[in-house]
C-alpha positions as CSV (number, residue, x, y, z in Angstrom):
1,X,-10.7,-13.7,6.2
2,X,-14.1,-11.5,6.7
3,X,-16.5,-12.1,9.4
4,X,-19.5,-10.1,10.7
5,X,-18.4,-7.2,13.0
6,X,-18.3,-8.3,16.6
7,X,-17.9,-12.2,15.7
8,X,-15.9,-13.9,18.5
9,X,-13.1,-16.3,17.4
10,X,-15.0,-19.3,18.6
11,X,-17.9,-18.3,16.3
12,X,-15.5,-18.8,13.3
13,X,-14.4,-22.2,12.1
14,X,-10.9,-23.1,13.3
15,X,-9.9,-24.1,9.8
16,X,-10.3,-20.3,8.8
17,X,-8.2,-19.0,11.5
18,X,-4.4,-18.6,11.1
19,X,-1.9,-17.3,13.4
20,X,0.7,-14.7,12.4
21,X,3.5,-17.2,12.4
22,X,2.2,-18.4,9.2
23,X,2.2,-15.1,7.6
24,X,5.2,-12.8,6.4
25,X,6.2,-10.4,8.9
26,X,5.5,-7.4,6.6
27,X,5.6,-5.9,3.3
28,X,5.5,-2.3,2.5
29,X,4.1,-1.0,-0.8
30,X,3.1,2.3,-2.2
31,X,0.7,3.0,-5.1
32,X,-1.3,5.8,-6.7
33,X,-5.0,5.5,-7.1
34,X,-7.5,7.8,-8.8
35,X,-10.5,7.9,-10.9
36,X,-8.2,7.7,-14.1
37,X,-6.4,4.5,-13.0
38,X,-3.9,3.1,-10.6
39,X,-0.1,2.7,-11.0
40,X,1.8,-0.5,-10.4
41,X,2.9,-1.3,-6.8
42,X,6.1,-0.1,-5.6
43,X,7.6,-2.5,-3.2
44,X,9.8,-0.9,-0.6
45,X,12.8,-2.9,0.4
46,X,13.0,-4.3,3.8
47,X,14.9,-2.2,6.4
48,X,14.2,1.0,4.4
49,X,13.5,4.1,6.6
50,X,10.7,6.2,5.0
51,X,11.6,9.9,5.8
52,X,10.8,13.0,3.7
53,X,13.9,12.6,1.5
54,X,13.2,9.0,0.7
55,X,9.7,9.6,-0.2
56,X,10.4,12.7,-2.2
57,X,13.6,11.5,-4.0
58,X,12.9,7.9,-4.4
59,X,9.2,6.8,-4.3
60,X,7.9,10.4,-5.9
61,X,10.7,11.3,-8.3
62,X,11.7,7.6,-9.4
63,X,8.5,5.7,-9.3
64,X,5.1,7.3,-8.5
65,X,5.3,10.5,-10.4
66,X,6.4,9.0,-13.7
67,X,3.6,6.3,-13.3
68,X,1.0,8.8,-12.5
69,X,2.0,11.1,-15.4
70,X,1.6,7.9,-17.7
71,X,-2.1,7.4,-16.4
72,X,-3.1,11.2,-15.8
73,X,-1.1,12.9,-18.6
74,X,-1.0,16.7,-17.8
75,X,-4.1,16.5,-15.5
76,X,-2.4,16.1,-11.9
77,X,-3.4,17.3,-8.7
78,X,-1.3,15.7,-5.8
79,X,-2.8,15.2,-1.9
80,X,-1.3,12.7,0.3
81,X,-2.3,13.4,4.0
82,X,0.2,12.3,6.6
83,X,-0.4,8.8,7.8
């Protein structure tokens, strides 16, 4: 739901408010986005620990880099600041 910045819950219709218990606990995905296009979403299995090795060996090597190459061809500059 979108509401103006600074809105209080009492100013928003109760029908639009939802509690977290009605939503999924979490979903972790990864995607590459550029002016040339986007890749498919890569869904991370629940409970997987994302560390440097998993990021490099699974996300990049198996999923994102092949998808990025299909969108960008040989034109590729990679920049992913830590988050």
